N, C-alpha and C positions, 0 to 999 in steps of 0.2 A: 592548586596543584599540590599533591602530597610530596613535599621535598624530602621527607624521610625515606619514602620508597625510592625516590630517584637516587639518593645517596647509597642506599643498600644495593641498588642495581649496578651502580658504578663500582662499588667494592667487589661485588660478585663477578663482574666482568674481569677485573684484574686477577681475581683468584683463579678463574678459568684459564686466563692467559698464562699465568704462572704455574698452572697445573697443581695448585695447592688444595689438598683434601683435609679440611679442618677436623674431620671425624677420625683421622688416623694420627698415629704418633709422627712427629713430636708434639703436635698441637692438642692431642687428646691422649691421656695415659690409659693404657689397657687395664681394665678392671677398676678404674677410678675416674670415670667419665666426667664427674662433677668438678674435678680439679681444673682450674684455668691455667694452661701452660702456653699461652700465646706469647711468642717471642717479641721483645721490645723492638728488635730490629725491624720486624715485619710491620709493626704498628707505626714506627717512625717513617719507614719508607713509603707506606701508603698515605700517611698524613701529608708528607711533602709532595708526593706525586699528584694527589687528588685535591690538595689545598683544603683539607678537612682537619679539624682539631684532633689531637691524639686521643682525647677522651671519646670523641665521636667514633673514631676508627675502632678503638678497643670495644666499645659498646656494640657496634655493628658486627664485628668479627665474632664476638661471643654469642650474639643473637643468631648469626648464621650457623655457628658451630652447634648450638643447642638444637636448632631446628633440624640440622642434618642428623644428629643422634636420634631425635624423636622420630624422624622419618624412617631411619633404619629399623627402629623397634616396630613401627607400624607395618613396614614391609614384611618383617619376619612374622608378625601376627597374621597378616593377610595370607602368606604362604601356608601357615600352619592351620589357621581356623577359617580362612575365607572371609574374614571381616575387613571390609574396605573402609578407607577414610576418605571423606569428601570435604573439600574446603568450600565454605559457604561465604559469599559476599552479598550483603543485603543492601539494596538500593531503596531508600524510603520514598514514599509518595511526597508530593509537594506540600500537602497539608501536614503530613507527619513531620517534615523538616521544619515547617513554620512553627509547629507546636513545641519544638525543643530548642533550647538556646544553643546547643552544640550539635552540629549535624553528624558527629561521629560519637558513637557510644560503644561500650564493650560488647553489645549484642549485634553490632553491625557485621562482624566477621567471627565465624566460629567453625567448628568441625563437627561432622556427623559420622558416627561409626555405623555401618550398615552392610548387609549382604547384598551383593549385586543381583542376586536372584529375586530380591524383594521388588515389589511394584513401585511405581512412582507415587502411589497413594501413601505407602508406608513412609517414604522420604518426606512427603508433604506433611504428614502428621508429626514427624520428628521435628521438622523445622518450625511448625506452628507451635508445638509445645515449648521449644526453646525461645521463640520470639514472644510467647504469651500473647498471641493475637488471633485467637480462634475465630473472631468475628470478621477478620480481614481477609481479603482475597489476595492470594499470592500467585505469581507465575515463576516457575523454575526453569532456568535456561542453562543448557550445557552444550558447548561447541556450537553456539548460535542456533540451537533448536529447542523448542519448548518440550519439556519432559511431560509425557502423558501419564495419567494416573493408572490406566488399565494395562500397561505393559511393564515388563521387568526392566530394571535399570540396565542390565546386560544387553537386552535386545535394543535398547536405545543408545547403545555405544557409550554408556557411562563407565568410566574406568577408575580403578583404585588410584588415589591421589588426584582425582579429577576435581575441577573447579566448577562450582555451581553459582550462577547469578540469580538472586531472588529479587523480583520486583514486587514491592508492596504497594497496593492501592487500597485506599480506605473508602468504604461506602458511607456517605453522609446519612445522618439519622433522618428518618421519615422521607427519604428520597430514593429514586432509582438510579441516581447518577453515579454508578460505579463503572469501572472500566469493563468488567465482564458484561454488565448490562448494555453498555454502549456497543460492545462487540456484537452481541446477539442482535441488537437493534439494527446495526449496520448491515449484518448479513441478511436479515429479513427484508430490510428496505431495498437493498441492492437487488436481491432476487426478484422482488415484486416490480421494481421500476424497470428492470431489463425485460421482464416477461411482458410488461405492458407494450414496450416498443416492439418486441418480437410478434406480439399479437396484433400490432397495428393500432393499439389503443393509446393515442397521443393527447387525450383530453385531460391534461394534468402533468405532473412530473413524470419523466421517463428517462431511461439511460440507453445509449447506443455506443458501439465501438466504431470509431471512424479514424482514418489516417490524417496526416497533416493537411491534406487537401480537402478534407470533409467527405471523403468517399467511404461508404459503409463497408466494413471488412467482414467477409464471410469466414466463419470459424466453426470448427466442430463443437458440438454441444458441450462436451465435457471441458474443453479448453475455455469456451466462453464463460461457463459457470465459474471456473476458478479465477479467470481474469477479472470478471466484474466484481467479485467479492474482494479479491486481492487489492484491486485498484481503489475500491471504495474505502477499505480499511486503511490503505496508505494515505488517501486524501484526508480521512478523519484524523489520522496520526499527525499529519502536517498542521492541522488546526491546533492540536495540543502543542506542537513544537513552536508555533507562532506565539503561544501564550507562555513559552518557556517551561512548560510542564513536561519535562523529558521522560520522567518515569512512566506516566501513562502513555506517552507517545511511543516509547520503546515497546511496551506491552502490545500495542496495536500493530506496530511494525512487524513484530515476530509473528503475529497472527496472519498478517498479509504475506509474510515470507512463506508460511506454511501453505497458503493457497497458491502462491506462485510456483511452489515446488511440484504442484499437480499439473502444471502446464507443460506442453511440449518444449523440449530444450531448444529446438530450432527457432521457435517463436521468441523465446527469452533472449537468445543470442542475436536476434536480428532487430530488436527494439531496445530503447533505453529505459523502459519502465523499471525493470528489475535492477538495473545498474543504479538508478536513482534511489531505489529502496535500500540497497546496500550502503550507498553513500549516507543516507539519513540514519541508518542504524549505527554506523561508526561515529557519526556526528553526536548522536545521543550518548554513545559510550564515552566520548571525550567530555561532554558537558556534565556527565554523571561521575566522571573520574573512575571509570571501570577499567583500571589498568590490568586486571586479571584477564580481560577479554582481548588482549593484544593479538593473540594468534588468530582468533576469529576476525578481528578487525583487519589484520593484514590480508587475510584470504579474501575478505569481501572487497577491499580496495583494489586488489588485483583483478577480481572479476569485473569491478566497475570500470577500471582503466581499459581492460580488454574490450568490454562492450562499447565504451565510448569511442574507441579506435575503430571498431567495426561499423558503428552507426554514423559517426561524424567524420571519420578519417583521422589519421594521426595529427594532421594540422588543421582539422575541421573543414577540409576541402569538400567532403560530401555534404556537410550541413550547409556550407555556403552555396553549393549548387542547388539545394532545395529552397533555402530561405533567403539567399542573397547575402550580401556582406553584413547585414544588420542582424545577424543571429545573436541571441543573448545567452546561449548556453556556456559562454566563456566564464560566467560566474561559477558554474558548477565545476569547471576545471580548476578554478582558484581554490575552491573548498577541497577538492580532491588532492591537489598538490600540497595544501596545508596539512591535511590529515596524513598524507604519505610522509611529510617531513616530521610530524610528531611521532609516527611509528619508528622512523629512522633514528630519532633522538633516543627513544626508550630502548632501542636495540643497540645503542652505542655507536651507530654509524654516523660519526660527526661530519665527514665529508659530504655524504649524500644529503644529510640534514641541512647543511649550510647552502648547498646548491638549490634545494627545493625552497628554502625560506627566501633566498634571493629572488627566485622566480615568482613566488607568491607576492613578495613586496612590490615587484614590478607590475604584476597583474592588478593588484589592488589600486595602485597609483593610476593605472589606465582606466579602471572601471568605476572608481568612486565618483560620485556626482556632488555638486555643491548643494548644501541644504537650502540656501536662499533660492536657487533655481528650482529645486524640487517643490518648495513651498509656493513659489510663484505659479507653477503649473497646476498645483492642487487647488489653489484659490480660484483658478479659472474653471474648476469643475472636473478636472481629470483625476482619475484614481491614482493612488500611489504607484501601482503597477505600471500604468500607462506613462506616468511622469518619469519614473526612474528609467524604464527601458527606453523611452523616447530620448531622454538626455544621453544615455549611453550610446544610442545609435547615431547621435548627432555630435558626439564629442563635447557635450555640454552646451551646445548652441540652442538657446531656448526657442527661437523662431523655427529652426529646422526640426526641433523636437515636436513642436506643434503640428507642423506639416506631416511629419512621420505618423504621429498619433491619429490625425484625421484620416490619412490614407489607410492606416490599419483598421480603423473603425469601419470605413467603407468596405474593405475587403471582407471583414467579419460579417457585415450586414448582408452583402451579396451571397456569401457562402450559406448563411442561415436561411436566406430566402430560397436558395436552391434546395437546401435540405428539407425545408418545409414543403416545397412543391413535390419533392420526391416522396415525402410521407403522405401527402394528400393523394397522390396517384396510387400509392400502395394501399391506402385505406379504401379508396374507391374501387381499385382492382379486386380486392378481396370481397367487397360488397357485391360487385358484379358477377363474381364467380368464374367458372371455367367452361370452356367449350366441351362438346361431346368427346373430343379426343384428349381432353385434359390440359389444354392451353388456357392461360389466363385471357380474359376478354381484354382487347386492346383499348386502353383508356382514351388515347388520342382519337381513335376512330369513333368511340362512343361520344366524346365531346363534340366531335365534328358533326355527327348525325343529329345529336340533340340540338345543336345550334341551328340546324335546318328546320326546326319546329316539330320534329317527331317526338312521340311520347317516350319518356325515359325507360319505362319498363319494357316497352315493345322493342326499343333499340337494343337493350341488353339481351333480350331473348333472341332477336334476329342475329346478333353477332355470335351468340353461343351456338346457334344452330348452323350458321354458315362458316364456322371456323375462322371468324374475323375477316371474311371476304366482303368487302364493302359493296361490290356490285350485287351479289346475292342478297345482302342485307337490305339494300335499297329496294330490290324487287319485292322482298317479303314485306317491307314496310309500306310499299305502295299498293301491292296487289294481294297480300296475304295477311292482312291485319287480323282477320277473324281467326285464322289458324294460330297466329301467335298468341292471341288472347286466350284461346282454348287451351294451349299448352301451359300458359301461366296459371290458369284456373286449376288445371289438373295438378300441377306442381304444388300449388298452395294447399290443396286438399291433402296431398300425400304428406307434406311437411307437418301439418297439424296432427295427422294420425300417427306420425313417427315419434312425436314428443309426448310421451306419456308422463303424467305427473309423478308416477311412482319411480320411473327411471331417472327423471330429473332430480327428484328429492334424494335418490341414492347417490348420484354424482355430487350434489352439493354437500351432502353429509361427509363425503370423502375429501372435501376441501377444495373442489374445483369451482371456478367462477360460474355463476348461474348462466350468464349470457353466452359464454363460450361453450358450456355444456349443451345448452339448447341448440346452438348453431351446429355443433358437431353431431348431435342426434339427428338433426335434419339432413346433414350431408351423408350420414351413413345409414339412412333409412331406419333409425331406431335401434341399430345393432350396438348394444351397450359394450360388448367386448372390443369392437373396433374403436368406439368412442374413447374407452379407457386407454387404448394404445396411443391414440392421437394426442389426448390431453396430457398423458404422462410424458410423451415425447416433447411436447411444448414446454412443460415445466422444467425440463433439463436444458432448454436452449436459453442461454443468457447472453446479454449484450450490454454495452455501456457507452455513454456519450463522451468517451475520452479518446483523444487521438493517440493511438499507439505510437510511441516514439516521440510524443509531445503530450505528456500525460496531464492535461488539464481538463476538468469536467465542463467544457464550454457549452455543451448542448443539453444540459438539464433544463428542459423547457417547462414552462407553466402556461397552459392554454386551455381555458375552460369554456371556450366558445365552440359549441357543437352545432353544426348546421343541420337543418331538417333532412337534407339529403343523406348525411352520414349517420344520422341517428337510427337506432333500431326501432321498428314500429311495434315489435312484440316485447312486452315486459311481464315478468311475474313477480309477485311479492316474495321477499326473502324472509326467512324466519328470524325471530328476535336474536337468537344466538349468532347467526350469520352476520346480521347488522352490527351487533356488538363487536365481533371480531374485526369487521371491516372498519369500524370507527377507530378501534385501537390501532389497527395497521396504519390508517391514514394519519393518526397522531404521531406514530413512530416516524413515518416518512417526513412529516413536517418538522419534527425535531432534528432529523439527520440531515436533510437537504441543505440547510444553511451552511453546514460545514463542507458540503460537496460543491455547492453552486458558486464557483469562483471563476475568475478570469483564467483563460486557458494557459496563460503564461505566468500565473501567480507564483508557481514554485520557483521561477527564475528571479523573483523580486527579492534578491538578497542584498541587504544594505551593505554587507561586508563589515559592519561595525564589530560584530563578535569575532570575525576572522582577524581583524586588526588587533584586538585585545589579546587573543591567543597567540598570534605571531609575536607580539612584543614580549609577552610573558616567556615564551620559549626562547626567544633571542637572548634574553637575560640569562636564562639557565644555560643556554649553549655557550655563552661567553664565559661562564664560570667553569666550564669543562676544560681540562688540560689534556 
């Protein structure tokens, strides 16, 4: 913690309370601003009041006086010439910090003079020139939002005397492991994985959006697209947070925040995913000591607290009704209360800070688990998530924790079996097609008739023609097999004529999946315009295997066992370029999935060790305040 900044803030608070303006007489002589005329009485009074040495008080007061005079000059220049001053705080990458003996250098904080009509690109160039890091990737943050290169600073609500946070990330030599590359890969992988689930392609990794009970959630395509990318980026950011790489994590979190902002406000207000994102952003602020981001941090914590109250209840009563008494979100409230206490400390609200820190101390005492008990469960083969949450649910009793973990494993197994059965039916339903009036063929009726020994293709055709009427279907299967076969033969001939190699090649060149393009051509009798409408619509439909309101990617499945019944009987060779792109995409997915494929409650697996350290640090600082 930067104690110098804390001391400055304490002195500034007293100056505001006493309504002392250091840039005016008698503290500054008109026409001779460089002369120090700070009264000894003021220095002595503040030294005694704040328990700071007189030399420190004198130095801080002079520093504040000089800054105030400089700010007056900059304000005058802005009014006359339109040149704004922006205060830049640089947060270095983890690698950059490790390469320097001192994490703070003269280049870490500086000012940029610029016209607000200039674009974000102009500001980026100015910062890069100052930092001498042309080969590095930086992200510029203002008021909790990423500054875009192609818009003016004024349009992005950047103001004179505004504060800009710069996140520096270094690309390693001969690798693609940069944050910008990771972000692009995560977006691409999330879009592909969710499209697979939407198309019913479950032979491999895929993503879906489900609620706490495993029920698939229907959402508008634009909302689904933003949600799946936002939640994927958030989960990737958490993997960086786990490795204490907060700079790269914060960069990913802001990208996720940008995607969440595209979602409907009613959805964000009714689930806890965005609240958890805000909580993680403020946590990164604290770990990176970004004290200049206090206003954004306070706003985000307020949103988080409001959302938690709506989703969980003020006393977690709604959460208890859904999950029972063993809900583990209490650890999130502990982190929230700690961060609220830190904000209160830096705002000088000692009373609120003390109350919150006492609450956090009590919560940590209740939630902490013994290391020996945790180790005992992990030696038995349970994961750290299962072990810690199991012990918390049983108040540290190892035997009860084991019983809880086993019960939870059975619940997850049953839910996944139900989800897999739902997917099997969906895949089979889409293969069977629709009736004449546009209803999906009833999968259960189909299975029932097939179990009687009837031919699969004939059963599907009978149900299509009879509008899922089992009596009429049985009549057709017993007395009209020749008619059904004739219909199937005719359809097969029509389908082949509808799929021209030229149309298929055209669709593949536009980036559409060959198998989906071919099936769509068959459905629309070769009408390329209708096929384009359908495939384009499918591309915008996104989903993800995270429970909204319980944001763990528990259903990212790997299943490469494709049955003969579900496999397509028609295949065409793809060109070399398509295969190359496909291989590259699959490699990207394999690189990203390990960071996403976690226990659904992994984000609740907070050891609270860091919270303990921060609490103790601020309690010492709080005790020094008078």
